[in-house]
C-alpha positions as CSV (number, residue, x, y, z in Angstrom):
1,M,111.7,102.7,70.2
2,I,109.9,102.1,73.0
3,Q,107.1,104.5,74.3
4,P,107.8,105.0,78.0
5,I,105.1,104.8,80.9
6,H,103.6,108.1,81.0
7,Y,104.1,109.5,84.6
8,S,102.3,112.2,86.2
9,E,103.3,113.2,90.1
10,K,100.6,111.8,92.5
11,Q,98.6,110.2,90.0
12,F,96.1,107.6,91.4
13,I,93.6,105.2,90.1
14,I,91.8,102.8,92.5
15,I,89.2,100.2,91.9
16,N,87.0,98.8,94.5
17,D,87.3,97.5,98.0
18,I,87.4,94.3,100.2
19,S,84.2,93.2,100.0
20,H,84.5,92.6,96.1
21,S,87.8,90.3,96.8
22,L,89.1,92.5,93.5
23,F,91.1,95.2,94.0
24,Y,93.6,98.0,91.9
25,F,95.8,100.7,93.3
26,F,97.7,102.4,91.0
27,D,100.6,105.0,92.4
28,F,102.5,107.4,90.5
29,D,105.0,108.9,93.1
30,M,108.3,110.1,93.7
31,R,110.5,108.8,96.4
32,S,113.7,110.0,98.0
33,S,116.7,108.7,99.9
34,Q,115.7,110.8,103.1
35,V,112.4,108.5,102.9
36,N,114.0,104.9,102.7
37,M,112.7,102.1,104.8
38,E,114.5,101.3,107.9
39,F,113.9,97.5,107.3
40,E,111.7,95.6,105.3
41,H,107.7,95.0,105.0
42,F,105.4,93.0,103.7
43,H,101.7,93.4,102.0
44,P,98.9,91.0,102.3
45,Y,98.5,91.4,98.4
46,Y,100.7,91.2,95.2
47,E,102.7,94.7,94.5
48,I,104.5,95.4,91.4
49,H,106.9,98.0,91.7
50,V,108.1,99.9,88.2
51,L,111.2,101.9,88.6
52,L,111.0,105.0,86.1
53,S,114.5,107.2,87.2
54,P,117.8,105.8,86.4
55,N,118.6,103.2,89.2
56,A,117.9,102.2,92.9
57,I,118.4,99.2,95.0
58,H,115.5,96.9,95.9
59,F,116.1,94.7,98.8
60,L,114.6,91.2,98.9
61,E,114.3,88.9,101.6
62,G,117.7,90.6,102.8
63,V,119.9,90.6,99.8
64,P,119.9,93.6,97.9
65,Y,119.4,93.5,94.3
66,P,120.0,97.0,91.9
67,I,117.1,98.1,89.7
68,E,117.6,100.3,86.7
69,N,114.5,102.1,84.7
70,H,111.6,100.2,83.5
71,D,113.1,97.1,85.6
72,F,109.8,95.2,87.2
73,V,109.9,94.3,90.5
74,L,107.2,91.4,91.1
75,L,106.4,90.7,95.0
76,P,104.0,88.0,96.2
77,P,102.6,88.1,99.5
78,P,104.1,87.9,102.4
79,M,107.8,88.4,100.8
80,L,109.5,91.3,103.1
81,H,111.1,93.9,100.6
82,K,111.8,97.3,100.9
83,S,113.4,99.8,98.4
84,C,116.4,102.1,98.7
85,Y,116.7,105.4,96.3
86,P,120.0,107.5,95.8
87,E,120.6,110.5,96.9
88,N,119.9,114.1,95.0
89,E,117.2,114.2,92.9
90,P,114.0,112.3,94.0
91,S,113.3,108.8,92.0
92,K,110.0,108.4,90.1
93,R,108.1,105.1,90.3
94,L,104.9,103.3,89.4
95,I,103.5,100.9,92.4
96,I,100.8,98.8,91.2
97,N,98.9,96.7,94.2
98,F,96.1,94.1,93.4
99,M,94.1,91.5,94.4
100,F,91.8,88.5,93.0
101,P,89.1,86.7,94.0
102,E,89.4,83.2,95.2
103,N,87.8,81.5,92.5
104,G,89.5,83.3,89.8
105,F,86.0,84.1,88.1
106,G,85.9,80.2,87.2
107,F,89.7,80.4,85.6
108,Q,91.6,79.3,88.8
109,D,94.2,77.4,87.1
110,A,94.8,80.3,84.6
111,F,95.3,83.1,87.4
112,Q,97.6,80.7,88.9
113,E,99.7,80.7,85.8
114,L,99.4,84.3,85.2
115,L,101.0,84.5,88.7
116,V,103.8,82.4,88.3
117,P,106.5,85.3,87.5
118,F,105.7,86.4,91.1
119,N,107.2,83.2,92.5
120,Q,110.8,82.8,91.1
121,K,113.6,82.5,93.3
122,V,114.6,86.6,92.1
123,P,111.4,88.1,90.9
124,I,113.0,90.8,88.9
125,Y,112.5,91.2,85.0
126,R,114.4,93.6,82.6
127,F,112.9,93.0,79.2
128,P,114.4,93.5,75.6
129,E,113.1,96.6,73.7
130,K,110.5,94.8,71.9
131,Q,108.7,93.1,75.1
132,L,109.2,95.8,76.8
133,G,107.2,97.7,74.5
134,V,104.4,96.0,74.5
135,L,103.9,96.0,78.5
136,T,104.6,100.0,78.6
137,D,102.0,100.6,75.9
138,L,99.3,98.2,78.0
139,I,100.1,100.3,81.2
140,N,99.5,103.5,79.1
141,Q,96.5,102.2,78.2
142,I,95.6,101.7,81.7
143,V,96.5,105.2,82.4
144,S,94.6,106.8,79.3
145,L,91.4,104.8,80.1
146,A,91.4,106.0,83.4
147,F,92.1,109.7,82.6
148,Q,90.4,109.8,79.3
149,G,93.0,111.0,77.8
150,Q,94.5,113.7,80.4
151,S,97.2,111.3,81.3
152,D,99.4,114.3,82.0
153,A,97.4,115.5,84.9
154,P,99.6,115.5,88.7
155,F,97.6,115.2,91.6
156,A,94.8,113.6,90.3
157,T,92.7,109.9,91.9
158,R,90.8,108.0,89.8
159,E,87.7,105.6,91.3
160,L,86.6,103.5,88.1
161,S,83.5,101.5,88.2
162,G,81.2,99.8,85.8
163,T,82.5,99.1,81.9
164,Q,85.4,101.2,82.9
165,E,86.3,98.9,85.6
166,L,85.9,95.5,83.5
167,V,88.1,97.0,80.6
168,L,90.9,97.9,83.1
169,H,90.5,95.0,84.7
170,S,90.9,93.2,80.7
171,L,94.0,95.5,80.2
172,F,95.7,94.0,83.3
173,I,94.7,90.4,82.4
174,R,96.7,91.0,79.0
175,F,99.4,93.0,81.0
176,L,100.1,89.4,83.3
177,Y,99.6,87.4,80.5
178,C,102.2,88.9,78.6
179,L,104.7,89.4,81.2
180,T,104.2,85.4,81.7
181,L,104.7,84.8,78.1
182,F,107.9,87.3,77.9
183,Q,109.5,85.8,81.6
184,D,112.2,83.6,79.2
185,S,113.3,86.8,78.0
186,N,114.3,88.3,81.2
187,T,117.7,89.7,80.9
188,Y,118.1,90.7,84.6
189,E,121.4,89.4,86.5
190,K,122.5,90.6,89.5
191,K,125.6,92.5,89.5
192,Q,128.7,91.1,91.2
193,V,129.1,92.8,94.5
194,N,133.3,94.3,94.6
195,D,133.1,94.2,98.1
196,K,133.0,90.3,99.3
197,I,132.5,90.7,102.6
198,T,128.9,93.0,102.0
199,E,128.4,90.0,99.8
200,R,129.3,87.6,102.6
201,I,126.7,89.4,105.0
202,Y,124.4,89.9,102.8
203,S,123.9,86.2,102.4
204,V,123.9,86.1,105.9
205,S,121.1,88.0,106.2
206,N,119.4,86.1,103.7
207,Y,119.6,82.9,105.5
208,I,118.3,84.5,108.3
209,H,115.1,85.4,106.3
210,T,115.0,81.7,104.9
211,H,115.6,79.8,108.7
212,Y,114.0,82.5,110.9
213,H,111.7,80.0,112.2
214,E,115.0,77.7,113.1
215,A,117.3,78.4,116.4
216,L,119.4,80.9,114.9
217,T,122.5,82.0,116.9
218,L,125.6,84.0,116.5
219,E,127.9,81.0,116.5
220,G,125.7,78.9,114.3
221,L,125.1,81.5,111.9
222,A,129.3,82.2,112.0
223,R,130.1,78.5,111.6
224,E,127.6,78.5,108.2
225,S,129.4,82.0,106.7
226,Y,132.9,80.6,107.7
227,M,133.6,83.9,110.1
228,S,134.5,83.9,113.3
229,P,131.4,85.4,115.8
230,Y,133.3,88.5,116.4
231,Y,133.9,89.4,113.1
232,L,130.7,88.7,112.0
233,S,128.8,90.4,114.4
234,H,130.9,93.8,113.7
235,Q,130.8,93.3,110.1
236,F,126.9,92.6,110.4
237,K,126.5,95.8,112.2
238,R,128.5,98.0,110.1
239,I,126.8,97.0,106.8
240,T,122.7,96.4,108.0
241,G,122.7,98.8,110.8
242,Y,121.9,96.0,112.9
243,T,122.8,93.8,115.4
244,I,122.2,89.8,114.5
245,T,120.0,89.7,117.4
246,Q,118.2,92.6,116.3
247,Y,117.8,91.5,112.7
248,I,116.7,87.9,113.8
249,H,113.8,89.8,115.9
250,L,112.8,92.2,113.5
251,V,112.5,88.9,110.6
252,R,110.5,87.5,113.0
253,V,108.1,90.2,114.3
254,R,107.6,90.8,110.9
255,N,106.6,87.3,109.8
256,C,104.3,87.3,113.0
257,Q,102.3,90.6,111.9
258,F,101.4,89.2,108.8
259,L,100.2,85.9,110.2
260,L,98.4,87.9,113.2
261,T,96.8,90.0,110.9
262,N,95.9,87.5,108.0
263,T,95.6,84.4,109.9
264,Q,93.0,83.1,112.8
265,N,95.9,80.9,114.3
266,K,96.4,81.0,118.1
267,I,99.2,83.8,119.3
268,T,101.1,81.0,120.7
269,D,101.4,79.0,117.8
270,I,102.5,82.1,115.7
271,A,105.0,82.6,118.5
272,M,106.4,79.3,118.0
273,E,106.5,78.9,114.0
274,C,107.9,82.0,113.6
275,G,111.0,81.0,115.8
276,F,110.3,82.2,119.2
277,V,111.5,79.6,122.2
278,S,108.9,80.9,124.6
279,F,105.8,83.1,124.9
280,S,107.1,85.4,127.5
281,Q,110.0,86.0,125.0
282,F,107.9,86.6,122.1
283,N,105.7,89.2,124.0
284,R,108.4,91.6,125.7
285,V,110.3,91.3,121.8
286,F,107.2,92.1,120.1
287,R,105.9,95.0,122.5
288,K,109.6,96.2,122.3
289,F,109.4,97.0,118.1
290,C,105.9,97.4,118.0
291,G,105.0,99.5,121.1
292,E,102.0,97.2,121.6
293,S,100.5,93.2,122.6
294,P,100.4,90.8,120.1
295,S,97.0,90.5,120.8
296,E,96.5,94.2,120.9
297,Y,98.3,94.5,117.2
298,R,95.7,92.0,116.1
299,K,92.7,93.6,117.8
300,N,93.8,97.1,115.9
301,H,94.7,95.7,112.7
302,A,93.1,92.7,111.6
303,G,89.6,94.9,111.7
304,E,86.6,94.1,113.2
305,H,85.1,91.2,110.5
306,Q,88.1,89.2,110.2
307,A,86.7,86.0,111.9
308,E,83.9,86.7,110.1
309,K,85.6,86.3,106.9
310,A,87.7,83.6,108.2
311,E,84.0,81.6,109.2
312,K,83.0,82.0,105.6
313,A,85.7,80.0,104.2
314,G,86.7,81.7,101.2
315,K,83.3,83.1,100.3
316,N,84.6,86.7,100.0
317,A,88.5,85.5,100.1
318,S,91.2,86.5,97.5
319,L,93.2,84.6,95.6
320,F,96.4,83.3,96.8
321,T,96.7,85.9,99.3
322,P,94.9,86.0,103.0
323,P,92.2,88.1,103.4
324,L,92.8,91.6,103.9
325,S,92.2,93.6,107.3
326,T,91.0,96.9,105.9
327,N,88.5,98.6,103.8
328,T,90.5,98.7,100.9
329,R,89.1,101.3,99.0
330,S,88.9,103.6,102.1
331,Y,92.5,103.1,102.5
332,F,93.9,103.7,99.6
333,V,91.8,106.6,98.9
334,A,93.0,108.0,102.3
335,L,96.5,107.1,101.3
336,A,96.1,109.0,97.8
337,I,94.4,111.9,99.8
338,R,97.5,112.0,102.3
339,K,100.0,112.2,99.4
340,V,98.5,114.9,97.4
341,W,97.8,117.1,100.5
342,S,101.3,116.6,101.6
343,K,102.6,117.8,98.7
344,L,100.3,121.1,98.8
345,V,100.7,121.9,102.1
């Protein structure tokens, strides 16, 4: 019998900030259906979502995937995703955010290989008991290292440094190595949806995610999905909660946000790259959904040192991810404090 991942509410483990180009943030927390996200979001770093409750739904690029206890969802940047948790009891989960230096500590090819499981078409993994036991044991070793054997202490934040930081990094690299080693043992299969209309609509939403940079119209999507425009429009709104136009705009805006905060590309080029037909349309749609102009969004979210980091051409860049826009340690420490404080009050 496997040893489950040790869980204590609102435990956080933090290593480093963006100046080191190596960081980790382990977040043990609960989520309820009341805080389900309205629309998918992205991160400029890697994320691992481990469900520690019976079931939930994880959306990847517009497609819902049912997940179960101890399933691993691997999220590369900038994949759009969101979690939807069931009603009744809040669901426990572990989130691991991480980023590595661009040079991979001199082992760039090896680090690329470790990240291969993140780049699969459906990066969700469900392992047999033997392989799962190895992975959960490694995570438990990381928790035990951080909390010095007091892994059952809730509402606790640990910032590691020195040799502890090195040992955690070593354990996590071994964890990624085992994930890569075990990927052919993955038993996850997406369950067939009994409602064929729902399945067809989510195929349309996924098509939007993968073709947002092209000219998309209701008529064209209807032809692609073999439905009438009226029927597609009605069913799409019923199932997703959005009109076709709203959904297309949201996917494009999300991708624009990523490029605005993580590249130095011209705003006009970003607009065209993400499928907007004119800059005036882009400005209007972006302001509608974000409450500010694209240039204001870049200024407010990219950070004052973004241009400097770009000019350094990778000196402090992250491996396979664009540079983060904020001081990572400060951000995650503040996040941990807010979560604990919200629980206490």
